[in-house]
N, C-alpha and C positions, 0 to 999 in steps of 0.2 A: 512322604519322604520319597524322593526320586532316586532310583537305584541304577539308572542307566543314562547314558549320554550319547548323542549322535555325533560322530566325528567324520568329517569328510576328508578323505585322503586322495592325493593326486600323485600316486607313485610313478616312478619311471618304469620302463619295460623290464629292466632287471629286478627292480624291487617287486613288481607284480608277480614275477616268476617265483621269487623267494617267498613271498607271502602265501601264494597258492601251495607251494611245497610244504611249508610249515603247517598251514591249516589242514592240509590233507593228512599229514602225519598225526596231528593233534586229534582229528576226528577218528582216525583209526585206533588210537590208544583209548579214547573214551568208549568207543564201541566194544573194544576188548574188555575193558573194565566192567561195562554194563553186562556183557555176556557172562563174564565170570560171576558177577553178583547174582544174576538171574538163575544161573545153573547151580548156585550154592557152593561153588568152588571158592577157595581163598584167592584174593586178588594178588596176582604175581607182582613182584617188585620189578619195576622198569627202570633201566639206567640208560645213559646215552649210548651204550654199546648195543642196545636193542633197537635203536632208531634205524629204520630201513630207508629213509629218504637220502638220496644222493644229491649232489649239487644240481640246482636248477639248470635247464638247458640254456637259459638266457645268461647265466653266469659263466658257463663254460666257453661260449663263443665270444 
């Protein structure tokens, strides 16, 4: 059973900036969850208010 698929994306410059911003925030949240789990703390509830990422520079200009 195949569980993954390769997808080729050809994003524009603005899309690339947005993808990088979103993935950076995602990785940050996963690291925080992993750190909480390893330390034995309860995993904190995360809401959209907790997101630290601002708009991508490519979207501002």
